[in-house]
N, CA and C atoms as an extended XYZ file, in Angstrom:
609
Properties=species:S:1:pos:R:3:atomname:S:1:resname:S:1:resid:I:1 pbc="F F F"
N         2.795       -3.906      -19.944 N   UNK     1
C         2.717       -3.030      -18.777 CA  UNK     1
C         1.878       -3.596      -17.752 C   UNK     1
N         1.617       -3.615      -16.574 N   UNK     2
C         0.758       -4.227      -15.895 CA  UNK     2
C        -0.446       -2.983      -15.433 C   UNK     2
N        -1.773       -3.896      -14.943 N   UNK     3
C        -3.254       -2.826      -14.769 CA  UNK     3
C        -3.457       -3.242      -13.814 C   UNK     3
N        -4.311       -2.398      -13.367 N   UNK     4
C        -5.171       -2.629      -12.463 CA  UNK     4
C        -6.912       -2.212      -12.754 C   UNK     4
N        -8.025       -2.535      -11.859 N   UNK     5
C        -9.515       -2.722      -12.582 CA  UNK     5
C        -9.778       -1.248      -11.967 C   UNK     5
N       -10.311       -0.534      -12.323 N   UNK     6
C       -10.868        0.751      -11.965 CA  UNK     6
C       -12.025        0.852      -12.595 C   UNK     6
N       -13.454        1.144      -11.974 N   UNK     7
C       -14.894        1.172      -12.361 CA  UNK     7
C       -14.930       -0.084      -13.307 C   UNK     7
N       -14.296       -1.124      -13.301 N   UNK     8
C       -14.828       -2.359      -13.799 CA  UNK     8
C       -14.158       -2.554      -15.370 C   UNK     8
N       -12.831       -1.322      -15.378 N   UNK     9
C       -12.334       -1.540      -16.671 CA  UNK     9
C       -11.210       -1.319      -16.238 C   UNK     9
N       -10.180       -1.625      -17.209 N   UNK    10
C        -8.726       -2.182      -17.206 CA  UNK    10
C        -7.645       -1.183      -17.229 C   UNK    10
N        -6.955       -0.685      -16.081 N   UNK    11
C        -6.228        0.903      -16.694 CA  UNK    11
C        -4.697        0.770      -16.332 C   UNK    11
N        -3.807        1.313      -16.704 N   UNK    12
C        -2.464        0.687      -16.342 CA  UNK    12
C        -1.517        2.244      -15.968 C   UNK    12
N        -1.537        2.035      -14.257 N   UNK    13
C        -0.888        3.011      -13.682 CA  UNK    13
C         0.836        2.876      -14.102 C   UNK    13
N         1.277        4.490      -14.351 N   UNK    14
C         2.816        4.434      -14.732 CA  UNK    14
C         3.699        3.909      -13.709 C   UNK    14
N         2.966        4.070      -12.181 N   UNK    15
C         3.999        4.097      -11.101 CA  UNK    15
C         3.047        3.925       -9.967 C   UNK    15
N         3.520        3.523       -8.993 N   UNK    16
C         2.966        3.480       -7.487 CA  UNK    16
C         3.630        4.509       -6.425 C   UNK    16
N         2.867        5.365       -6.011 N   UNK    17
C         3.797        6.461       -4.957 CA  UNK    17
C         3.417        5.757       -3.662 C   UNK    17
N         4.649        5.890       -3.071 N   UNK    18
C         4.291        5.486       -1.634 CA  UNK    18
C         4.754        6.165       -0.681 C   UNK    18
N         3.719        5.902        0.636 N   UNK    19
C         4.428        6.632        1.750 CA  UNK    19
C         4.879        5.577        3.046 C   UNK    19
N         5.897        6.048        3.295 N   UNK    20
C         6.573        5.291        4.669 CA  UNK    20
C         6.204        5.891        6.199 C   UNK    20
N         6.056        5.159        7.014 N   UNK    21
C         5.924        5.840        8.401 CA  UNK    21
C         4.999        6.464        8.774 C   UNK    21
N         3.886        6.274        8.203 N   UNK    22
C         2.548        7.251        8.382 CA  UNK    22
C         2.018        7.104        9.429 C   UNK    22
N         1.793        6.063       10.014 N   UNK    23
C         1.054        5.817       11.236 CA  UNK    23
C         2.063        5.594       12.885 C   UNK    23
N         1.487        6.368       13.862 N   UNK    24
C         2.605        6.076       14.962 CA  UNK    24
C         2.932        4.715       15.435 C   UNK    24
N         1.665        4.254       15.649 N   UNK    25
C         1.799        2.753       16.345 CA  UNK    25
C         2.866        1.849       15.372 C   UNK    25
N         2.640        1.692       13.916 N   UNK    26
C         3.460        0.820       13.524 CA  UNK    26
C         4.941        1.359       13.502 C   UNK    26
N         5.142        3.048       13.666 N   UNK    27
C         6.305        3.448       13.606 CA  UNK    27
C         7.249        2.703       14.916 C   UNK    27
N         6.264        2.702       16.313 N   UNK    28
C         7.159        2.262       17.434 CA  UNK    28
C         7.105        0.310       17.202 C   UNK    28
N         6.020        0.113       15.940 N   UNK    29
C         6.003       -1.343       16.376 CA  UNK    29
C         7.268       -1.894       15.301 C   UNK    29
N         8.329       -1.200       14.129 N   UNK    30
C         9.248       -1.429       14.006 CA  UNK    30
C        10.587       -0.706       14.484 C   UNK    30
N        10.250       -0.093       15.602 N   UNK    31
C        11.421        0.556       16.105 CA  UNK    31
C        11.895        1.641       15.624 C   UNK    31
N        11.157        2.562       14.670 N   UNK    32
C        11.758        3.574       13.929 CA  UNK    32
C        11.342        4.792       14.423 C   UNK    32
N        12.006        5.829       14.077 N   UNK    33
C        11.623        7.197       14.316 CA  UNK    33
C        10.710        7.919       13.697 C   UNK    33
N         9.760        8.543       14.571 N   UNK    34
C         8.824        9.340       13.519 CA  UNK    34
C         9.773       10.549       12.521 C   UNK    34
N         9.072       10.264       11.380 N   UNK    35
C        10.309       11.076       10.351 CA  UNK    35
C         9.652       13.098       10.568 C   UNK    35
N        10.850       13.691       10.338 N   UNK    36
C        10.060       15.155       10.724 CA  UNK    36
C         9.688       15.562        9.233 C   UNK    36
N         9.137       14.750        8.187 N   UNK    37
C         8.959       15.430        6.622 CA  UNK    37
C         7.919       13.693        6.177 C   UNK    37
N         7.228       14.315        5.195 N   UNK    38
C         6.905       12.617        4.636 CA  UNK    38
C         7.741       12.086        3.533 C   UNK    38
N         7.795       10.678        4.070 N   UNK    39
C         8.638        9.716        3.809 CA  UNK    39
C         7.867        9.318        2.118 C   UNK    39
N         8.855        9.457        1.011 N   UNK    40
C         7.939        8.763       -0.456 CA  UNK    40
C         9.228        7.973       -0.820 C   UNK    40
N         8.717        7.070       -1.424 N   UNK    41
C         9.348        5.961       -2.491 CA  UNK    41
C         8.002        5.689       -3.414 C   UNK    41
N         9.193        4.719       -4.786 N   UNK    42
C         8.481        4.493       -5.685 CA  UNK    42
C         8.393        2.937       -5.877 C   UNK    42
N         7.176        2.219       -6.233 N   UNK    43
C         7.552        1.320       -6.813 CA  UNK    43
C         6.962        1.225       -8.566 C   UNK    43
N         7.843        1.242       -9.183 N   UNK    44
C         7.267        0.660      -10.827 CA  UNK    44
C         6.095       -0.020      -11.388 C   UNK    44
N         5.578        0.639      -12.340 N   UNK    45
C         4.661       -0.408      -12.717 CA  UNK    45
C         4.729       -2.148      -12.775 C   UNK    45
N         6.274       -2.422      -13.285 N   UNK    46
C         6.445       -4.204      -13.171 CA  UNK    46
C         5.971       -4.757      -11.807 C   UNK    46
N         6.342       -3.963      -10.438 N   UNK    47
C         5.765       -4.164       -9.185 CA  UNK    47
C         4.394       -4.413       -9.373 C   UNK    47
N         3.386       -4.171       -9.368 N   UNK    48
C         1.868       -4.353       -9.660 CA  UNK    48
C         1.557       -5.703      -10.059 C   UNK    48
N         0.569       -5.944       -8.892 N   UNK    49
C         0.083       -7.431       -9.328 CA  UNK    49
C        -1.103       -7.397       -8.797 C   UNK    49
N        -2.365       -8.422       -8.983 N   UNK    50
C        -3.386       -8.647       -8.629 CA  UNK    50
C        -3.328       -9.991       -7.684 C   UNK    50
N        -2.223      -10.748       -7.985 N   UNK    51
C        -2.015      -12.312       -7.077 CA  UNK    51
C        -0.797      -12.165       -6.143 C   UNK    51
N        -1.065      -12.829       -4.917 N   UNK    52
C        -0.559      -12.464       -3.780 CA  UNK    52
C         0.732      -13.830       -4.318 C   UNK    52
N         2.038      -13.530       -4.738 N   UNK    53
C         3.187      -14.130       -4.406 CA  UNK    53
C         4.046      -14.149       -3.486 C   UNK    53
N         4.314      -15.246       -2.806 N   UNK    54
C         5.776      -15.152       -1.718 CA  UNK    54
C         6.986      -15.458       -2.606 C   UNK    54
N         7.450      -13.966       -2.686 N   UNK    55
C         9.107      -14.451       -2.940 CA  UNK    55
C         9.794      -15.235       -2.269 C   UNK    55
N        11.221      -15.290       -2.700 N   UNK    56
C        12.164      -16.220       -1.915 CA  UNK    56
C        12.825      -15.317       -0.937 C   UNK    56
N        12.972      -15.753        0.083 N   UNK    57
C        13.325      -14.880        1.714 CA  UNK    57
C        12.237      -14.330        2.362 C   UNK    57
N        12.278      -13.860        3.641 N   UNK    58
C        11.582      -13.461        4.485 CA  UNK    58
C        10.722      -12.033        4.015 C   UNK    58
N         9.547      -12.248        3.621 N   UNK    59
C         8.838      -11.068        3.498 CA  UNK    59
C         7.839      -10.858        4.045 C   UNK    59
N         7.332       -9.596        4.138 N   UNK    60
C         6.345       -8.601        5.042 CA  UNK    60
C         5.146       -8.115        4.150 C   UNK    60
N         4.209       -8.526        5.198 N   UNK    61
C         2.844       -8.033        4.327 CA  UNK    61
C         2.869       -6.350        5.222 C   UNK    61
N         2.257       -5.265        4.548 N   UNK    62
C         1.541       -4.037        4.930 CA  UNK    62
C         0.510       -3.568        4.097 C   UNK    62
N        -0.731       -3.849        4.848 N   UNK    63
C        -1.970       -3.355        4.167 CA  UNK    63
C        -1.986       -1.786        4.299 C   UNK    63
N        -2.838       -1.443        3.192 N   UNK    64
C        -2.901        0.242        2.774 CA  UNK    64
C        -3.978        0.589        2.302 C   UNK    64
N        -4.471        1.592        2.672 N   UNK    65
C        -5.748        2.489        1.757 CA  UNK    65
C        -4.702        3.005        0.762 C   UNK    65
N        -5.319        2.671       -0.855 N   UNK    66
C        -4.893        3.110       -1.730 CA  UNK    66
C        -5.920        4.173       -2.700 C   UNK    66
N        -5.134        4.761       -3.095 N   UNK    67
C        -5.883        5.725       -4.264 CA  UNK    67
C        -5.115        5.794       -5.374 C   UNK    67
N        -6.162        5.547       -6.559 N   UNK    68
C        -5.980        6.074       -7.831 CA  UNK    68
C        -6.353        7.486       -8.176 C   UNK    68
N        -5.164        8.194       -9.139 N   UNK    69
C        -5.238        9.675       -9.372 CA  UNK    69
C        -5.837        9.648      -10.977 C   UNK    69
N        -6.562       10.820      -10.714 N   UNK    70
C        -7.007       11.232      -12.593 CA  UNK    70
C        -7.261       12.640      -12.255 C   UNK    70
N        -6.182       13.303      -13.387 N   UNK    71
C        -6.219       14.940      -13.552 CA  UNK    71
C        -5.396       15.306      -12.214 C   UNK    71
N        -4.888       14.749      -11.930 N   UNK    72
C        -4.064       14.777      -10.461 CA  UNK    72
C        -4.388       15.245       -9.252 C   UNK    72
N        -6.017       14.010       -9.035 N   UNK    73
C        -6.722       14.214       -7.854 CA  UNK    73
C        -6.838       12.837       -7.697 C   UNK    73
N        -7.182       12.640       -6.725 N   UNK    74
C        -7.819       11.268       -6.001 CA  UNK    74
C        -9.239       11.274       -6.408 C   UNK    74
N        -9.382       10.171       -7.316 N   UNK    75
C       -10.556        9.713       -7.595 CA  UNK    75
C       -11.123        8.284       -7.739 C   UNK    75
N        -9.910        7.508       -6.956 N   UNK    76
C       -10.794        6.055       -6.490 CA  UNK    76
C       -10.181        5.738       -5.596 C   UNK    76
N       -10.927        4.463       -4.692 N   UNK    77
C        -9.743        4.070       -3.951 CA  UNK    77
C       -10.208        2.283       -4.059 C   UNK    77
N        -8.661        1.768       -3.208 N   UNK    78
C        -8.781        0.223       -3.067 CA  UNK    78
C        -7.742       -0.523       -2.171 C   UNK    78
N        -7.597       -1.350       -2.240 N   UNK    79
C        -6.833       -1.977       -1.239 CA  UNK    79
C        -5.761       -2.307       -1.480 C   UNK    79
N        -4.557       -1.902       -0.961 N   UNK    80
C        -3.205       -1.987       -1.530 CA  UNK    80
C        -1.947       -2.955       -0.623 C   UNK    80
N        -1.511       -4.058       -0.768 N   UNK    81
C        -0.465       -4.782       -0.139 CA  UNK    81
C         1.088       -4.311       -0.246 C   UNK    81
N         2.006       -3.599        0.785 N   UNK    82
C         3.310       -3.555        0.219 CA  UNK    82
C         4.059       -4.521        0.768 C   UNK    82
N         4.614       -4.986       -0.225 N   UNK    83
C         5.522       -6.238        0.551 CA  UNK    83
C         6.945       -5.699        0.630 C   UNK    83
N         7.479       -6.402        1.777 N   UNK    84
C         8.814       -5.993        1.801 CA  UNK    84
C         9.624       -7.255        2.065 C   UNK    84
N        10.878       -7.168        1.406 N   UNK    85
C        11.990       -7.969        1.879 CA  UNK    85
C        12.561       -7.729        3.152 C   UNK    85
N        12.398       -7.805        4.048 N   UNK    86
C        12.746       -7.959        5.540 CA  UNK    86
C        14.423       -7.683        5.382 C   UNK    86
N        14.823       -8.834        5.280 N   UNK    87
C        16.534       -8.673        5.279 CA  UNK    87
C        16.984       -8.066        4.390 C   UNK    87
N        16.697       -7.657        3.326 N   UNK    88
C        16.939       -6.253        2.012 CA  UNK    88
C        16.959       -4.945        3.207 C   UNK    88
N        15.691       -4.739        3.320 N   UNK    89
C        15.487       -3.749        3.952 CA  UNK    89
C        16.372       -3.206        4.969 C   UNK    89
N        16.243       -4.369        6.148 N   UNK    90
C        17.530       -4.268        7.028 CA  UNK    90
C        18.918       -3.865        6.987 C   UNK    90
N        19.007       -4.643        5.671 N   UNK    91
C        20.636       -4.045        5.440 CA  UNK    91
C        20.911       -3.024        4.691 C   UNK    91
N        19.593       -2.333        3.800 N   UNK    92
C        19.758       -1.353        3.345 CA  UNK    92
C        19.633       -0.082        4.705 C   UNK    92
N        18.841       -0.453        5.372 N   UNK    93
C        18.840        1.257        6.353 CA  UNK    93
C        19.797        1.144        7.578 C   UNK    93
N        20.681        0.186        7.762 N   UNK    94
C        21.837       -0.207        8.250 CA  UNK    94
C        23.043        0.817        7.790 C   UNK    94
N        23.184        0.683        6.171 N   UNK    95
C        23.801        1.421        5.408 CA  UNK    95
C        23.442        2.527        5.141 C   UNK    95
N        22.309        3.068        5.013 N   UNK    96
C        21.767        4.312        4.341 CA  UNK    96
C        21.544        4.003        3.182 C   UNK    96
N        21.356        3.155        2.576 N   UNK    97
C        21.186        2.714        0.947 CA  UNK    97
C        19.778        2.834        0.448 C   UNK    97
N        19.388        3.087       -0.558 N   UNK    98
C        18.110        3.071       -1.273 CA  UNK    98
C        17.443        1.751       -0.667 C   UNK    98
N        15.941        1.713       -0.848 N   UNK    99
C        15.039        0.362       -0.176 CA  UNK    99
C        14.688       -0.123       -1.752 C   UNK    99
N        14.680       -0.013       -2.981 N   UNK   100
C        14.627       -0.501       -3.900 CA  UNK   100
C        14.669       -2.058       -3.833 C   UNK   100
N        15.594       -2.739       -3.668 N   UNK   101
C        15.590       -4.191       -3.594 CA  UNK   101
C        14.710       -4.621       -2.594 C   UNK   101
N        14.507       -4.106       -1.375 N   UNK   102
C        13.515       -4.784       -0.618 CA  UNK   102
C        11.893       -4.142       -0.746 C   UNK   102
N        11.320       -3.193       -1.587 N   UNK   103
C        10.427       -2.552       -1.907 CA  UNK   103
C         9.818       -2.467       -3.255 C   UNK   103
N        10.630       -2.659       -4.094 N   UNK   104
C        10.323       -2.693       -5.715 CA  UNK   104
C        10.326       -3.601       -6.577 C   UNK   104
N        10.439       -4.530       -5.955 N   UNK   105
C        10.629       -5.745       -6.666 CA  UNK   105
C         9.550       -6.545       -7.796 C   UNK   105
N         9.461       -7.215       -8.535 N   UNK   106
C         8.318       -7.654       -9.306 CA  UNK   106
C         7.471       -7.990       -8.069 C   UNK   106
N         6.065       -7.599       -8.146 N   UNK   107
C         4.645       -8.404       -7.487 CA  UNK   107
C         4.770       -7.916       -6.328 C   UNK   107
N         5.453       -6.469       -5.886 N   UNK   108
C         5.449       -6.520       -4.649 CA  UNK   108
C         4.067       -5.215       -4.263 C   UNK   108
N         3.555       -5.141       -5.051 N   UNK   109
C         2.563       -4.212       -5.061 CA  UNK   109
C         1.427       -4.831       -5.333 C   UNK   109
N         0.414       -5.514       -4.480 N   UNK   110
C        -0.934       -6.179       -4.609 CA  UNK   110
C        -2.021       -5.021       -4.144 C   UNK   110
N        -2.784       -5.313       -5.783 N   UNK   111
C        -3.967       -4.227       -5.352 CA  UNK   111
C        -5.201       -5.409       -5.572 C   UNK   111
N        -6.455       -4.787       -4.849 N   UNK   112
C        -7.837       -4.927       -5.238 CA  UNK   112
C        -8.029       -4.233       -6.440 C   UNK   112
N        -9.453       -4.178       -6.790 N   UNK   113
C       -10.250       -3.550       -7.488 CA  UNK   113
C       -10.188       -1.896       -6.923 C   UNK   113
N       -10.189       -1.135       -7.538 N   UNK   114
C       -10.780        0.177       -7.178 CA  UNK   114
C       -11.908        0.681       -7.330 C   UNK   114
N       -12.550        1.493       -6.693 N   UNK   115
C       -13.714        2.253       -6.919 CA  UNK   115
C       -14.009        3.422       -6.911 C   UNK   115
N       -14.930        4.187       -7.684 N   UNK   116
C       -14.633        5.658       -7.670 CA  UNK   116
C       -15.667        6.335       -6.660 C   UNK   116
N       -14.528        7.620       -5.924 N   UNK   117
C       -15.316        8.010       -4.898 CA  UNK   117
C       -15.091        9.650       -4.937 C   UNK   117
N       -15.912       10.182       -4.050 N   UNK   118
C       -16.066       11.711       -4.504 CA  UNK   118
C       -14.658       12.251       -3.405 C   UNK   118
N       -14.529       11.761       -2.069 N   UNK   119
C       -13.782       12.568       -1.119 CA  UNK   119
C       -13.175       11.263       -0.268 C   UNK   119
N       -12.333       11.113        0.761 N   UNK   120
C       -11.694       10.141        1.478 CA  UNK   120
C       -11.980       10.158        2.584 C   UNK   120
N       -13.044       11.354        3.272 N   UNK   121
C       -13.278       11.103        4.524 CA  UNK   121
C       -14.301        9.656        4.757 C   UNK   121
N       -14.179        9.468        6.088 N   UNK   122
C       -14.610        8.333        6.608 CA  UNK   122
C       -14.000        7.063        6.291 C   UNK   122
N       -12.652        7.088        5.485 N   UNK   123
C       -12.087        5.767        5.097 CA  UNK   123
C       -11.421        4.708        5.972 C   UNK   123
N       -11.742        3.424        6.343 N   UNK   124
C       -10.650        2.973        7.311 CA  UNK   124
C       -10.366        1.499        5.980 C   UNK   124
N        -9.425        0.800        6.405 N   UNK   125
C        -9.124       -0.237        6.238 CA  UNK   125
C        -8.966       -1.614        7.236 C   UNK   125
N        -9.251       -2.713        6.967 N   UNK   126
C        -9.420       -3.939        7.822 CA  UNK   126
C        -8.446       -4.753        6.701 C   UNK   126
N        -7.093       -5.827        7.420 N   UNK   127
C        -6.944       -6.467        6.863 CA  UNK   127
C        -6.793       -8.370        7.659 C   UNK   127
N        -7.359       -9.140        7.022 N   UNK   128
C        -7.482      -10.375        7.852 CA  UNK   128
C        -6.698      -11.423        7.257 C   UNK   128
N        -5.741      -12.261        8.209 N   UNK   129
C        -4.771      -13.198        7.997 CA  UNK   129
C        -5.567      -14.390        8.202 C   UNK   129
N        -5.515      -15.252        7.537 N   UNK   130
C        -6.448      -16.327        8.177 CA  UNK   130
C        -7.670      -16.409        9.100 C   UNK   130
N        -8.146      -15.334        8.489 N   UNK   131
C        -9.724      -15.092        9.458 CA  UNK   131
C        -9.439      -14.066       10.902 C   UNK   131
N        -8.367      -13.828       10.807 N   UNK   132
C        -7.869      -13.133       12.131 CA  UNK   132
C        -7.813      -11.476       11.733 C   UNK   132
N        -8.324      -10.401       12.245 N   UNK   133
C        -8.137       -8.956       12.197 CA  UNK   133
C        -6.665       -8.757       12.887 C   UNK   133
N        -5.824       -8.445       11.366 N   UNK   134
C        -4.485       -8.588       11.950 CA  UNK   134
C        -4.011       -6.844       11.571 C   UNK   134
N        -4.953       -5.892       11.198 N   UNK   135
C        -4.242       -4.667       10.689 CA  UNK   135
C        -6.190       -4.055       10.850 C   UNK   135
N        -5.770       -2.714       11.490 N   UNK   136
C        -6.780       -1.740       11.439 CA  UNK   136
C        -6.149       -0.688       10.900 C   UNK   136
N        -6.914        0.293       10.214 N   UNK   137
C        -6.319        1.788       10.065 CA  UNK   137
C        -7.314        2.970        9.292 C   UNK   137
N        -6.993        4.281        9.601 N   UNK   138
C        -8.117        5.225        9.060 CA  UNK   138
C        -7.492        6.346        8.914 C   UNK   138
N        -8.008        7.094        8.089 N   UNK   139
C        -7.639        8.436        7.901 CA  UNK   139
C        -7.237        9.216        9.216 C   UNK   139
N        -7.906        9.230        9.865 N   UNK   140
C        -8.245       10.148       11.147 CA  UNK   140
C        -6.600        9.331       12.032 C   UNK   140
N        -6.215        8.266       11.534 N   UNK   141
C        -4.965        7.644       12.648 CA  UNK   141
C        -3.596        8.431       11.908 C   UNK   141
N        -3.670        8.387       10.393 N   UNK   142
C        -2.476        8.840        9.387 CA  UNK   142
C        -1.775       10.266       10.189 C   UNK   142
N        -0.438        9.941       10.216 N   UNK   143
C         0.641       11.597       10.447 CA  UNK   143
C         0.249       12.342        9.671 C   UNK   143
N         0.295       12.209        8.324 N   UNK   144
C         0.064       13.281        7.033 CA  UNK   144
C        -0.871       12.590        6.251 C   UNK   144
N        -1.930       13.277        5.961 N   UNK   145
C        -3.419       13.002        5.542 CA  UNK   145
C        -3.509       13.374        3.987 C   UNK   145
N        -4.291       12.731        3.461 N   UNK   146
C        -4.034       12.286        1.927 CA  UNK   146
C        -3.595       13.810        1.217 C   UNK   146
N        -4.391       14.852        1.412 N   UNK   147
C        -3.963       15.989        0.882 CA  UNK   147
C        -2.684       16.044        0.855 C   UNK   147
N        -2.258       16.324        1.968 N   UNK   148
C        -0.850       16.857        2.411 CA  UNK   148
C         0.291       15.533        1.660 C   UNK   148
N        -0.153       14.144        1.542 N   UNK   149
C         0.528       13.457        0.754 CA  UNK   149
C         0.557       13.955       -0.845 C   UNK   149
N        -0.255       14.215       -0.905 N   UNK   150
C        -0.485       14.814       -2.752 CA  UNK   150
C         0.539       16.084       -2.946 C   UNK   150
N         0.034       16.490       -2.223 N   UNK   151
C         0.829       18.104       -2.242 CA  UNK   151
C         2.642       17.822       -2.393 C   UNK   151
N         3.183       17.119       -1.175 N   UNK   152
C         4.324       16.597       -1.331 CA  UNK   152
C         4.679       15.888       -2.466 C   UNK   152
N         3.977       14.794       -3.016 N   UNK   153
C         4.062       14.114       -4.077 CA  UNK   153
C         4.441       15.089       -5.337 C   UNK   153
N         3.635       15.864       -5.485 N   UNK   154
C         3.742       16.837       -7.004 CA  UNK   154
C         4.714       17.952       -6.864 C   UNK   154
N         5.530       18.214       -5.630 N   UNK   155
C         6.715       18.688       -5.691 CA  UNK   155
C         7.786       18.080       -6.389 C   UNK   155
N         7.789       16.818       -6.119 N   UNK   156
C         8.909       16.108       -6.929 CA  UNK   156
C         8.427       15.224       -7.998 C   UNK   156
N         7.023       14.885       -8.378 N   UNK   157
C         6.758       13.608       -9.449 CA  UNK   157
C         5.716       14.384      -10.263 C   UNK   157
N         5.506       14.059      -11.404 N   UNK   158
C         4.761       14.069      -12.463 CA  UNK   158
C         3.432       12.972      -12.024 C   UNK   158
N         2.327       13.742      -12.220 N   UNK   159
C         1.394       12.211      -11.753 CA  UNK   159
C         0.578       12.216      -13.118 C   UNK   159
N         0.733       10.732      -13.627 N   UNK   160
C        -0.076       10.587      -14.885 CA  UNK   160
C        -1.514        9.950      -14.350 C   UNK   160
N        -2.250        9.976      -15.299 N   UNK   161
C        -3.415        9.513      -15.059 CA  UNK   161
C        -3.655        7.843      -14.748 C   UNK   161
N        -4.377        7.836      -13.521 N   UNK   162
C        -4.695        6.003      -12.775 CA  UNK   162
C        -3.360        5.683      -12.220 C   UNK   162
N        -2.171        6.769      -11.942 N   UNK   163
C        -1.012        6.167      -10.876 CA  UNK   163
C        -1.703        6.071       -9.475 C   UNK   163
N        -0.829        5.064       -8.671 N   UNK   164
C        -1.625        4.658       -7.817 CA  UNK   164
C        -0.586        5.267       -6.412 C   UNK   164
N        -1.701        5.925       -5.634 N   UNK   165
C        -1.120        6.092       -4.243 CA  UNK   165
C        -1.084        5.701       -2.789 C   UNK   165
N        -0.034        4.772       -2.543 N   UNK   166
C        -0.077        4.079       -0.997 CA  UNK   166
C        -0.032        5.045        0.173 C   UNK   166
N        -0.821        5.019        1.025 N   UNK   167
C        -0.511        6.125        2.171 CA  UNK   167
C        -0.301        5.770        3.358 C   UNK   167
N         0.160        4.459        3.291 N   UNK   168
C         0.799        4.333        4.779 CA  UNK   168
C         0.611        2.837        5.001 C   UNK   168
N         1.163        2.075        6.421 N   UNK   169
C         0.545        1.017        6.956 CA  UNK   169
C         0.176        1.363        8.310 C   UNK   169
N        -0.587        0.540        9.065 N   UNK   170
C        -0.974        0.727       10.493 CA  UNK   170
C        -0.291       -0.646       11.098 C   UNK   170
N        -0.419       -0.652       12.173 N   UNK   171
C         0.622       -1.550       13.207 CA  UNK   171
C        -0.480       -2.988       12.818 C   UNK   171
N         0.645       -3.999       12.631 N   UNK   172
C        -0.087       -5.332       12.728 CA  UNK   172
C         0.786       -6.059       11.303 C   UNK   172
N         1.680       -5.534       11.160 N   UNK   173
C         2.352       -6.092        9.706 CA  UNK   173
C         3.210       -7.520       10.731 C   UNK   173
N         3.462       -8.369        9.217 N   UNK   174
C         4.089       -9.438        9.812 CA  UNK   174
C         4.234      -10.473        8.645 C   UNK   174
N         5.023      -11.549        8.861 N   UNK   175
C         5.569      -12.112        8.182 CA  UNK   175
C         4.233      -13.303        7.299 C   UNK   175
N         4.326      -14.120        6.240 N   UNK   176
C         3.206      -14.826        5.872 CA  UNK   176
C         3.607      -16.444        5.175 C   UNK   176
N         3.050      -17.150        4.851 N   UNK   177
C         3.688      -18.516        3.952 CA  UNK   177
C         2.974      -18.608        2.906 C   UNK   177
N         3.215      -19.984        2.156 N   UNK   178
C         2.242      -20.011        0.992 CA  UNK   178
C         0.879      -20.645        1.562 C   UNK   178
N        -0.328      -20.324        1.098 N   UNK   179
C        -1.685      -21.239        1.440 CA  UNK   179
C        -2.145      -19.912        2.461 C   UNK   179
N        -1.481      -18.980        2.957 N   UNK   180
C        -1.924      -18.081        3.918 CA  UNK   180
C        -3.427      -17.344        2.952 C   UNK   180
N        -4.283      -17.270        3.723 N   UNK   181
C        -5.535      -16.273        3.351 CA  UNK   181
C        -5.527      -14.909        3.798 C   UNK   181
N        -5.777      -14.308        2.974 N   UNK   182
C        -6.150      -12.519        3.132 CA  UNK   182
C        -7.083      -11.904        2.598 C   UNK   182
N        -7.991      -11.141        3.498 N   UNK   183
C        -8.751      -10.382        2.932 CA  UNK   183
C        -8.754       -9.151        3.472 C   UNK   183
N        -8.805       -8.367        2.080 N   UNK   184
C        -8.586       -6.863        2.374 CA  UNK   184
C        -9.854       -6.033        2.243 C   UNK   184
N       -10.519       -5.199        3.093 N   UNK   185
C       -11.209       -4.125        3.276 CA  UNK   185
C       -11.206       -2.865        3.048 C   UNK   185
N       -12.161       -1.957        2.167 N   UNK   186
C       -11.924       -0.734        2.584 CA  UNK   186
C       -13.526       -0.160        3.058 C   UNK   186
N       -13.643        0.581        4.125 N   UNK   187
C       -14.622        0.730        4.518 CA  UNK   187
C       -14.568        2.202        4.478 C   UNK   187
N       -16.270        2.765        4.510 N   UNK   188
C       -16.335        4.615        4.627 CA  UNK   188
C       -17.803        4.262        5.618 C   UNK   188
N       -17.109        4.990        6.638 N   UNK   189
C       -18.050        4.964        7.683 CA  UNK   189
C       -18.931        3.816        8.201 C   UNK   189
N       -17.943        2.646        8.231 N   UNK   190
C       -18.210        1.679        8.373 CA  UNK   190
C       -18.778        0.644        7.392 C   UNK   190
N       -19.180        1.112        6.090 N   UNK   191
C       -19.714        0.453        5.071 CA  UNK   191
C       -18.361       -0.058        4.265 C   UNK   191
N       -18.896       -1.542        3.671 N   UNK   192
C       -17.674       -2.319        3.301 CA  UNK   192
C       -17.672       -1.615        1.488 C   UNK   192
N       -17.043       -0.961        0.950 N   UNK   193
C       -16.835       -0.181       -0.478 CA  UNK   193
C       -15.813       -1.407       -1.218 C   UNK   193
N       -14.838       -2.055       -0.889 N   UNK   194
C       -14.174       -2.769       -1.793 CA  UNK   194
C       -13.594       -3.906       -0.642 C   UNK   194
N       -14.045       -5.213       -1.244 N   UNK   195
C       -13.485       -6.305        0.012 CA  UNK   195
C       -12.708       -7.291       -1.227 C   UNK   195
N       -11.352       -7.820       -1.089 N   UNK   196
C       -10.680       -8.427       -2.163 CA  UNK   196
C       -10.127       -9.764       -1.144 C   UNK   196
N       -10.074      -10.920       -1.967 N   UNK   197
C        -9.407      -12.319       -0.862 CA  UNK   197
C        -8.105      -12.714       -1.785 C   UNK   197
N        -7.079      -13.408       -0.943 N   UNK   198
C        -6.154      -13.244       -1.947 CA  UNK   198
C        -5.773      -14.706       -0.821 C   UNK   198
N        -5.047      -15.984       -2.016 N   UNK   199
C        -4.232      -17.199       -1.300 CA  UNK   199
C        -2.718      -16.815       -1.688 C   UNK   199
N        -2.031      -16.982       -0.549 N   UNK   200
C        -0.436      -16.783       -0.969 CA  UNK   200
C        -0.304      -17.783       -1.845 C   UNK   200
N         0.619      -17.438       -2.789 N   UNK   201
C         0.940      -18.487       -4.205 CA  UNK   201
C         2.410      -18.755       -3.983 C   UNK   201
N         3.027      -19.779       -4.397 N   UNK   202
C         4.509      -20.050       -4.516 CA  UNK   202
C         4.878      -19.018       -5.894 C   UNK   202
N         6.101      -18.824       -6.125 N   UNK   203
C         6.566      -17.909       -6.730 CA  UNK   203
C         7.117      -18.682       -8.085 C   UNK   203
């Protein structure tokens, strides 16, 4: 089973719960419609990775504020990157089919270490690609706030300790190549809580 680091120890999430279309400008960026309800999908444990591995085919990075859960509550935060196989997703969307092949493949959920938090107020994320800031997002910019997301998840899914919740990506998503450098940061009121660096590797 795949693991992540939370408070300097290795823990095993059973799954990753993901939110789609949670930032208005990102929705417009991909020419989608604002949904009437929270969009949820799952990445299995096999999707979890601490390495940034480029799969075959066109692939898009999507940086996200990500939470780790304990006793049904958010207890930690880290940086997550949701990888999307673009052509697979476009095919699925056109035929109204599930997204698993585009979103839940091996190593499609890349995570930094997670640190403990008491609340999520003031949280922001920044993603740098080859030294340029490509994504910025915050709790304030989310359509659906973290508490609302957690309530919606609990209507449908049992949460195990150390499951991860990815809260959606802001504008600035894009393609990448082997050798690109990414730095993800989670900040709270401007202070860096988590920083992780990845170099994109061959599959």
